[in-house]
PyMOL CGO cylinders between C-alpha atoms (Angstrom):
from pymol import cmd
from pymol.cgo import CYLINDER

trace = [
    CYLINDER, -32.33, 221.10, 91.63, -32.32, 217.14, 92.80, 0.3, 1, 1, 1, 1, 1, 1,
    CYLINDER, -32.32, 217.14, 92.80, -35.52, 215.64, 92.45, 0.3, 1, 1, 1, 1, 1, 1,
    CYLINDER, -35.52, 215.64, 92.45, -37.26, 213.81, 95.73, 0.3, 1, 1, 1, 1, 1, 1,
    CYLINDER, -37.26, 213.81, 95.73, -37.06, 209.64, 95.02, 0.3, 1, 1, 1, 1, 1, 1,
    CYLINDER, -37.06, 209.64, 95.02, -39.39, 207.65, 97.89, 0.3, 1, 1, 1, 1, 1, 1,
    CYLINDER, -39.39, 207.65, 97.89, -40.18, 204.75, 98.19, 0.3, 1, 1, 1, 1, 1, 1,
    CYLINDER, -40.18, 204.75, 98.19, -43.46, 204.22, 99.45, 0.3, 1, 1, 1, 1, 1, 1,
    CYLINDER, -43.46, 204.22, 99.45, -44.26, 200.18, 99.51, 0.3, 1, 1, 1, 1, 1, 1,
    CYLINDER, -44.26, 200.18, 99.51, -41.59, 197.03, 99.36, 0.3, 1, 1, 1, 1, 1, 1,
    CYLINDER, -41.59, 197.03, 99.36, -40.42, 197.60, 95.68, 0.3, 1, 1, 1, 1, 1, 1,
    CYLINDER, -40.42, 197.60, 95.68, -42.26, 201.03, 94.62, 0.3, 1, 1, 1, 1, 1, 1,
    CYLINDER, -42.26, 201.03, 94.62, -39.74, 204.14, 93.94, 0.3, 1, 1, 1, 1, 1, 1,
    CYLINDER, -39.74, 204.14, 93.94, -41.51, 207.50, 93.34, 0.3, 1, 1, 1, 1, 1, 1,
    CYLINDER, -41.51, 207.50, 93.34, -39.68, 210.60, 92.62, 0.3, 1, 1, 1, 1, 1, 1,
    CYLINDER, -39.68, 210.60, 92.62, -42.06, 214.16, 93.08, 0.3, 1, 1, 1, 1, 1, 1,
    CYLINDER, -42.06, 214.16, 93.08, -40.72, 217.97, 92.32, 0.3, 1, 1, 1, 1, 1, 1,
    CYLINDER, -40.72, 217.97, 92.32, -38.55, 219.41, 95.33, 0.3, 1, 1, 1, 1, 1, 1,
    CYLINDER, -38.55, 219.41, 95.33, -40.00, 222.91, 94.91, 0.3, 1, 1, 1, 1, 1, 1,
    CYLINDER, -40.00, 222.91, 94.91, -43.90, 221.68, 94.41, 0.3, 1, 1, 1, 1, 1, 1,
    CYLINDER, -43.90, 221.68, 94.41, -44.04, 218.03, 95.50, 0.3, 1, 1, 1, 1, 1, 1,
    CYLINDER, -44.04, 218.03, 95.50, -46.23, 217.06, 92.26, 0.3, 1, 1, 1, 1, 1, 1,
    CYLINDER, -46.23, 217.06, 92.26, -45.74, 213.38, 91.39, 0.3, 1, 1, 1, 1, 1, 1,
    CYLINDER, -45.74, 213.38, 91.39, -43.18, 212.87, 88.23, 0.3, 1, 1, 1, 1, 1, 1,
    CYLINDER, -43.18, 212.87, 88.23, -42.59, 209.40, 88.28, 0.3, 1, 1, 1, 1, 1, 1,
    CYLINDER, -42.59, 209.40, 88.28, -42.75, 205.64, 89.18, 0.3, 1, 1, 1, 1, 1, 1,
    CYLINDER, -42.75, 205.64, 89.18, -40.47, 202.97, 88.92, 0.3, 1, 1, 1, 1, 1, 1,
    CYLINDER, -40.47, 202.97, 88.92, -42.93, 199.29, 89.81, 0.3, 1, 1, 1, 1, 1, 1,
    CYLINDER, -42.93, 199.29, 89.81, -40.64, 196.39, 90.41, 0.3, 1, 1, 1, 1, 1, 1,
    CYLINDER, -40.64, 196.39, 90.41, -42.90, 193.91, 89.39, 0.3, 1, 1, 1, 1, 1, 1,
    CYLINDER, -42.90, 193.91, 89.39, -43.13, 195.52, 85.91, 0.3, 1, 1, 1, 1, 1, 1,
    CYLINDER, -43.13, 195.52, 85.91, -38.92, 195.90, 85.39, 0.3, 1, 1, 1, 1, 1, 1,
    CYLINDER, -38.92, 195.90, 85.39, -38.03, 198.16, 81.98, 0.3, 1, 1, 1, 1, 1, 1,
    CYLINDER, -38.03, 198.16, 81.98, -41.10, 200.68, 82.55, 0.3, 1, 1, 1, 1, 1, 1,
    CYLINDER, -41.10, 200.68, 82.55, -41.08, 204.26, 84.11, 0.3, 1, 1, 1, 1, 1, 1,
    CYLINDER, -41.08, 204.26, 84.11, -45.11, 205.58, 84.76, 0.3, 1, 1, 1, 1, 1, 1,
    CYLINDER, -45.11, 205.58, 84.76, -45.71, 209.06, 84.46, 0.3, 1, 1, 1, 1, 1, 1,
    CYLINDER, -45.71, 209.06, 84.46, -48.47, 211.10, 85.53, 0.3, 1, 1, 1, 1, 1, 1,
    CYLINDER, -48.47, 211.10, 85.53, -50.59, 211.47, 82.13, 0.3, 1, 1, 1, 1, 1, 1,
    CYLINDER, -50.59, 211.47, 82.13, -50.93, 215.39, 83.85, 0.3, 1, 1, 1, 1, 1, 1,
    CYLINDER, -50.93, 215.39, 83.85, -47.04, 216.19, 83.68, 0.3, 1, 1, 1, 1, 1, 1,
    CYLINDER, -47.04, 216.19, 83.68, -47.17, 215.91, 79.13, 0.3, 1, 1, 1, 1, 1, 1,
    CYLINDER, -47.17, 215.91, 79.13, -47.63, 218.81, 77.40, 0.3, 1, 1, 1, 1, 1, 1,
    CYLINDER, -47.63, 218.81, 77.40, -49.24, 215.69, 74.89, 0.3, 1, 1, 1, 1, 1, 1,
    CYLINDER, -49.24, 215.69, 74.89, -51.30, 213.90, 76.99, 0.3, 1, 1, 1, 1, 1, 1,
    CYLINDER, -51.30, 213.90, 76.99, -54.63, 214.27, 74.45, 0.3, 1, 1, 1, 1, 1, 1,
    CYLINDER, -54.63, 214.27, 74.45, -52.75, 212.31, 72.17, 0.3, 1, 1, 1, 1, 1, 1,
    CYLINDER, -52.75, 212.31, 72.17, -52.49, 209.37, 74.28, 0.3, 1, 1, 1, 1, 1, 1,
    CYLINDER, -52.49, 209.37, 74.28, -56.15, 207.73, 75.04, 0.3, 1, 1, 1, 1, 1, 1,
    CYLINDER, -56.15, 207.73, 75.04, -56.70, 205.01, 77.39, 0.3, 1, 1, 1, 1, 1, 1,
    CYLINDER, -56.70, 205.01, 77.39, -56.70, 201.57, 76.78, 0.3, 1, 1, 1, 1, 1, 1,
    CYLINDER, -56.70, 201.57, 76.78, -57.88, 199.99, 80.00, 0.3, 1, 1, 1, 1, 1, 1,
    CYLINDER, -57.88, 199.99, 80.00, -59.05, 201.37, 83.11, 0.3, 1, 1, 1, 1, 1, 1,
    CYLINDER, -59.05, 201.37, 83.11, -57.48, 199.76, 86.06, 0.3, 1, 1, 1, 1, 1, 1,
    CYLINDER, -57.48, 199.76, 86.06, -58.77, 199.58, 89.85, 0.3, 1, 1, 1, 1, 1, 1,
    CYLINDER, -58.77, 199.58, 89.85, -62.44, 200.13, 88.64, 0.3, 1, 1, 1, 1, 1, 1,
    CYLINDER, -62.44, 200.13, 88.64, -63.84, 198.61, 92.06, 0.3, 1, 1, 1, 1, 1, 1,
    CYLINDER, -63.84, 198.61, 92.06, -62.62, 202.02, 94.01, 0.3, 1, 1, 1, 1, 1, 1,
    CYLINDER, -62.62, 202.02, 94.01, -64.12, 204.37, 91.66, 0.3, 1, 1, 1, 1, 1, 1,
    CYLINDER, -64.12, 204.37, 91.66, -65.70, 207.10, 92.63, 0.3, 1, 1, 1, 1, 1, 1,
    CYLINDER, -65.70, 207.10, 92.63, -69.49, 206.76, 92.72, 0.3, 1, 1, 1, 1, 1, 1,
    CYLINDER, -69.49, 206.76, 92.72, -70.10, 209.71, 91.49, 0.3, 1, 1, 1, 1, 1, 1,
    CYLINDER, -70.10, 209.71, 91.49, -67.53, 209.75, 88.57, 0.3, 1, 1, 1, 1, 1, 1,
    CYLINDER, -67.53, 209.75, 88.57, -69.03, 208.29, 85.25, 0.3, 1, 1, 1, 1, 1, 1,
    CYLINDER, -69.03, 208.29, 85.25, -67.24, 207.03, 82.70, 0.3, 1, 1, 1, 1, 1, 1,
    CYLINDER, -67.24, 207.03, 82.70, -68.86, 205.34, 79.96, 0.3, 1, 1, 1, 1, 1, 1,
    CYLINDER, -68.86, 205.34, 79.96, -66.36, 204.80, 77.07, 0.3, 1, 1, 1, 1, 1, 1,
    CYLINDER, -66.36, 204.80, 77.07, -66.20, 201.57, 76.87, 0.3, 1, 1, 1, 1, 1, 1,
    CYLINDER, -66.20, 201.57, 76.87, -63.01, 200.50, 77.20, 0.3, 1, 1, 1, 1, 1, 1,
    CYLINDER, -63.01, 200.50, 77.20, -62.02, 197.44, 79.33, 0.3, 1, 1, 1, 1, 1, 1,
    CYLINDER, -62.02, 197.44, 79.33, -62.00, 197.90, 83.11, 0.3, 1, 1, 1, 1, 1, 1,
    CYLINDER, -62.00, 197.90, 83.11, -59.81, 195.97, 85.50, 0.3, 1, 1, 1, 1, 1, 1,
    CYLINDER, -59.81, 195.97, 85.50, -61.53, 195.79, 88.87, 0.3, 1, 1, 1, 1, 1, 1,
    CYLINDER, -61.53, 195.79, 88.87, -57.99, 196.29, 90.94, 0.3, 1, 1, 1, 1, 1, 1,
    CYLINDER, -57.99, 196.29, 90.94, -54.42, 196.54, 89.35, 0.3, 1, 1, 1, 1, 1, 1,
    CYLINDER, -54.42, 196.54, 89.35, -54.02, 195.42, 85.71, 0.3, 1, 1, 1, 1, 1, 1,
    CYLINDER, -54.02, 195.42, 85.71, -49.83, 194.62, 86.08, 0.3, 1, 1, 1, 1, 1, 1,
    CYLINDER, -49.83, 194.62, 86.08, -50.49, 191.46, 84.89, 0.3, 1, 1, 1, 1, 1, 1,
    CYLINDER, -50.49, 191.46, 84.89, -51.81, 192.83, 81.55, 0.3, 1, 1, 1, 1, 1, 1,
    CYLINDER, -51.81, 192.83, 81.55, -48.78, 195.05, 82.00, 0.3, 1, 1, 1, 1, 1, 1,
    CYLINDER, -48.78, 195.05, 82.00, -46.08, 192.72, 82.59, 0.3, 1, 1, 1, 1, 1, 1,
    CYLINDER, -46.08, 192.72, 82.59, -47.22, 190.72, 79.23, 0.3, 1, 1, 1, 1, 1, 1,
    CYLINDER, -47.22, 190.72, 79.23, -47.38, 193.40, 77.61, 0.3, 1, 1, 1, 1, 1, 1,
    CYLINDER, -47.38, 193.40, 77.61, -43.46, 193.87, 78.88, 0.3, 1, 1, 1, 1, 1, 1,
    CYLINDER, -43.46, 193.87, 78.88, -42.14, 190.79, 77.73, 0.3, 1, 1, 1, 1, 1, 1,
    CYLINDER, -42.14, 190.79, 77.73, -44.61, 190.71, 74.47, 0.3, 1, 1, 1, 1, 1, 1,
    CYLINDER, -44.61, 190.71, 74.47, -43.57, 194.21, 73.57, 0.3, 1, 1, 1, 1, 1, 1,
]
cmd.load_cgo(trace, "trace")
C-alpha cells in the first residue's frame, strides 16, 4: 500500500502511514542526505539513547528530564548539519 508524502512546510517532507496516519519518516532540505524516523517505530529504540535535547524552550513545564545531556533552546539543525558534513 503506498504511503502518503506531504510537504508540510517548504523544504520539509513527511511520510505517513496510509492506514492509521502515523508519521513514518521526514526529510529536511537543510539537512541533505539524512532521513529522520520517529523513535517509536523502531523495535530497537532502547539501544539508541539520545545525544542532545532539541527545542528545550518548548518543553512542557511538568516534563522533567534530568539526564545531563546538552540542550538546544530551539532546533539543533546546525549540529546535525555539522555531523552530516563531518560524518
